[in-house]
Backbone as a ProteinNet text record, in pm:
[ID]
protein_1_A
[PRIMARY]
GIAQPPVVYDTAAQRRAAQNMRGVLFTQGYYYGSVQDTVEMRGEKAHVTYRVETGPSYLIDTVSVVSREPTIGSIVQASMGATVLG
[TERTIARY]
-3837.5	-3724.6	-3741.2	-3611.1	-3609.6	-3554.9	-3595.4	-3496.8	-3395.5	-3262.1	-3137.8	-3149.5	-3080.5	-3075.7	-2963.3	-2922.4	-2831.8	-2710.4	-2598.7	-2449.3	-2410.4	-2396.2	-2341.1	-2221.7	-2142.7	-1970.6	-1942.4	-1859.8	-1791.1	-1691.3	-1638.6	-1491.5	-1443.5	-1506.7	-1444.9	-1399.2	-1443.7	-1368.9	-1323.6	-1272.2	-1164.1	-1067.9	-1046.2	-901.2	-885.4	-977.7	-940.1	-870	-947.2	-862.4	-762.8	-722	-547.9	-474.4	-494.9	-429.8	-387.3	-525.7	-496.6	-399.4	-349.4	-274.3	-166.5	-144.5	-3.8	75.2	-77.5	-11.1	40.2	-12.7	36.9	164.4	192.9	347.8	455.7	406.6	485.4	526.4	463.3	420.1	510.6	511.5	591.7	773	768.7	915.6	933.5	795.6	818.8	812.8	914.3	862.2	847.5	847.3	861	763.9	678.6	566	481.8	408.6	292.2	204.5	48.1	-69.4	-151.3	-149.6	-239.4	-357.6	-493	-625.9	-707.2	-734.1	-804.6	-931.7	-1028.9	-1173.4	-1244.2	-1292	-1322.7	-1460.1	-1559.9	-1712.2	-1737.5	-1820.1	-1837.3	-2031.5	-2092	-2214.5	-2280.4	-2296.3	-2375.2	-2260	-2153.8	-2068.3	-1920.6	-1870.1	-1739.4	-1657	-1578.7	-1432.6	-1296.6	-1284.2	-1164	-1015.1	-904.8	-774	-728.5	-618.4	-524.6	-375.8	-298.4	-155.5	-55.2	2.8	117.7	176.5	312.2	430.8	545.2	559.2	650.7	756.3	846.5	993	1068.9	1198.1	1272.8	1179.3	1227.8	1232	1355.6	1317	1358.3	1374.7	1484.9	1490.8	1571.7	1561.3	1620.2	1728.9	1857.5	1942.3	2004.5	1981.6	2069.5	1940.8	1924.9	1889.1	1958.2	1966.9	2066.5	1948.6	1993.4	1911.7	2047.3	1978.7	2057.4	1982.1	2007.6	1932.7	2034.5	1986.1	2040.6	2043.8	1941.5	1918.6	1947.8	2062.4	2075.4	2009.4	1875.2	1792.6	1701	1667.7	1529.5	1620.2	1789.5	1848.3	1828.9	1860.2	1856.2	1760.8	1626.5	1484.8	1448.1	1457.3	1437.7	1537.1	1691.9	1761.3	1725.7	1687.5	1619.4	1523.4	1406	1318.3	1288.2	1418.1	1427.1	1392.2	1434.8	1390	1289.6	1171	1002.6	943.8	1072.5	981.6	1043.6	1000.8	1021.7	1175.3	1192.2	1337.1	1454	1410.7	1521.9	1569.8
-1313.1	-1249.5	-1128.7	-1053.5	-982.8	-1010.7	-933.3	-1006.7	-928.1	-964.7	-964	-900.5	-787.2	-804.9	-867.6	-972.5	-1010.4	-973	-1026.2	-958.5	-1010.6	-857	-843.6	-797.6	-900.4	-941.7	-792.1	-750.9	-582.5	-596.3	-588.6	-582.9	-435.8	-347.2	-226.7	-236.2	-317.9	-337	-451.5	-503.2	-607.9	-557.6	-473.9	-338.2	-298.3	-237.7	-117.4	-171.1	-335	-431.4	-433.4	-490.5	-513.2	-400.8	-276.2	-169.9	-106.6	-123.3	-69.4	-178.5	-306.7	-377.4	-368.9	-349.7	-292.4	-177.1	-90.6	1.1	41.3	-74.2	-107.6	-216.5	-299.8	-288.3	-213.6	-119.3	-13.9	86.3	77.1	215.5	119.4	-50.4	-127	-128.2	-73.3	-65.6	-208.6	-296	-340.4	-245.2	-198.4	-94.2	-207.9	-318.7	-377	-524.4	-528	-619.3	-628.7	-718.9	-738	-779.7	-781.6	-807.7	-865.4	-997.3	-1075.8	-1128.8	-1076.1	-1126.3	-1192	-1303.9	-1379.5	-1467.1	-1431.5	-1464.4	-1610.8	-1699.4	-1802.5	-1825.4	-1807.5	-1844.7	-1962.6	-2040.2	-2171.2	-2138.6	-2192.7	-2147.4	-2020.3	-1946.8	-1859.9	-1776.9	-1806.9	-1720.5	-1717.6	-1582.7	-1546.6	-1622	-1657.7	-1639.7	-1577.9	-1490.4	-1384.4	-1451.4	-1442	-1493.7	-1358.3	-1374.9	-1278.2	-1360.1	-1321.5	-1344.4	-1260	-1252.6	-1119.9	-1182.3	-1084.9	-1129.5	-1023.9	-1011.3	-891.3	-877.9	-929	-883.3	-827.4	-765.2	-755.7	-644	-633.9	-528.2	-421.5	-278.5	-174.2	-128.8	-71.6	-39.9	111.3	234.9	370	372.1	361.3	320.1	514.2	612.2	726.9	810.5	919.8	1069.6	1179.6	1289	1381.9	1472.7	1589.4	1745.2	1799.7	1864.3	1948.8	2071.6	2157.5	2275.8	2391.1	2477.9	2626.6	2696.2	2755.7	2832.3	2766.1	2843.7	2795	2792.6	2901.8	2868.5	2792.8	2747.9	2612.4	2530	2479.8	2369.7	2350.9	2403.1	2459	2410.9	2456.2	2432.1	2246	2210.1	2100.7	2006.4	2054.8	1941.4	1941.9	2070.4	2063.9	1992.1	1981.3	1906.2	1756	1694.6	1565.6	1438.7	1494.7	1390.1	1421	1473.1	1485.7	1405.8	1358.4	1242.3	1114.7	1006.3	920	886.7	983.9	984.5	973.2	1059.1	1137.5	981.9
850.9	832.2	764.6	747.5	652.8	578	389.6	280.6	248.1	266.8	220	36.8	17.6	-132.7	-187	-283.3	-321.1	-353.7	-295.2	-294	-436.2	-532.6	-687.2	-664	-768.5	-793.5	-825.1	-780	-793.3	-804.6	-990.3	-1065	-967.9	-993.8	-922.6	-753.8	-724.6	-591	-558.2	-647.1	-659.1	-712.4	-802.4	-847	-727	-661.6	-528.4	-458.2	-405.8	-297.7	-341	-500	-497.7	-475.5	-535.7	-572.1	-361.8	-331.6	-193.9	-112.6	-145.5	-89.6	-173.9	-275.7	-299.6	-241.2	-275.5	-109.4	3.3	41.9	210.3	154.5	67.1	27.5	24.2	-37.1	-64.5	44.3	130.7	256.8	347.7	363.1	442.3	338.8	283.3	213	80.1	63.5	-48.6	-188.3	-248.8	-402.4	-504.8	-482.5	-655.6	-593.2	-517.9	-438.4	-583.9	-612.1	-709.8	-612.8	-657.7	-640.8	-777.3	-778.5	-882.7	-816.9	-922.5	-877.2	-971.9	-938.3	-1028	-968.7	-1024.4	-1024.2	-1104.5	-971.2	-1043.8	-992.4	-1098	-1058	-1030.7	-943.2	-854.6	-876.7	-980.4	-976.9	-972.2	-914.2	-898.2	-794.1	-724.4	-627.7	-722.4	-663.7	-735.7	-651.6	-661.3	-552.5	-650.9	-511	-558.9	-485	-571.4	-494.7	-507.9	-455.2	-440.9	-453.9	-516.3	-503.4	-534.7	-371.1	-282.7	-287.4	-411	-364.8	-328.6	-217	-157.8	-277.6	-253.4	-335.7	-211.9	-275.7	-135.1	-91.3	66.3	122.8	134.6	147.9	148.8	257	364.8	449.5	445.6	457.8	460	574.3	501.1	617.8	641.7	576.1	598.5	553.8	663.7	550.2	587.5	447.8	482.7	445.9	482.5	485.6	377.6	257.8	179.1	141.7	169.3	124.9	101.1	3.6	-59.4	63.9	164.4	253.3	348.5	466.5	585.2	684.6	693.3	814.2	791	658.6	621.9	660.4	631.6	676.5	812	897.8	1037.8	1086.3	1065.5	1059.6	1078	946.8	944.9	1008.8	978.7	1070.7	1240.2	1302.7	1432.7	1427.5	1333.2	1397.3	1322.5	1300.1	1244.5	1358.5	1510.7	1621.2	1616.9	1607.7	1630.2	1479.7	1416.5	1295.6	1311.8	1222.8	1216.4	1196.1	1101	981.2	1158	1235	1309.2	1395
[MASK]
++++++++++++++++++++++++++++++++++++++++++++++++++++++++++++++++++++++++++++++++++++++

């Protein structure tokens, strides 16, 4: 068979994964969620564990449009139905 290069433990990838998880929590309304990552070395293998705590979930109830320019305000208000906020 074809020889495979060894997989190397990448701390930067671990940090990126944790940051991506925090981003997903935030976009889902968990503004105070946390992700903690730990690495355990077992022989020559690294095992990464992520502990995710969501915290409370927030939901936006009401969106108000305030504009000093009536024309801009009416354009934004008219387009609200085409957004996930409308």
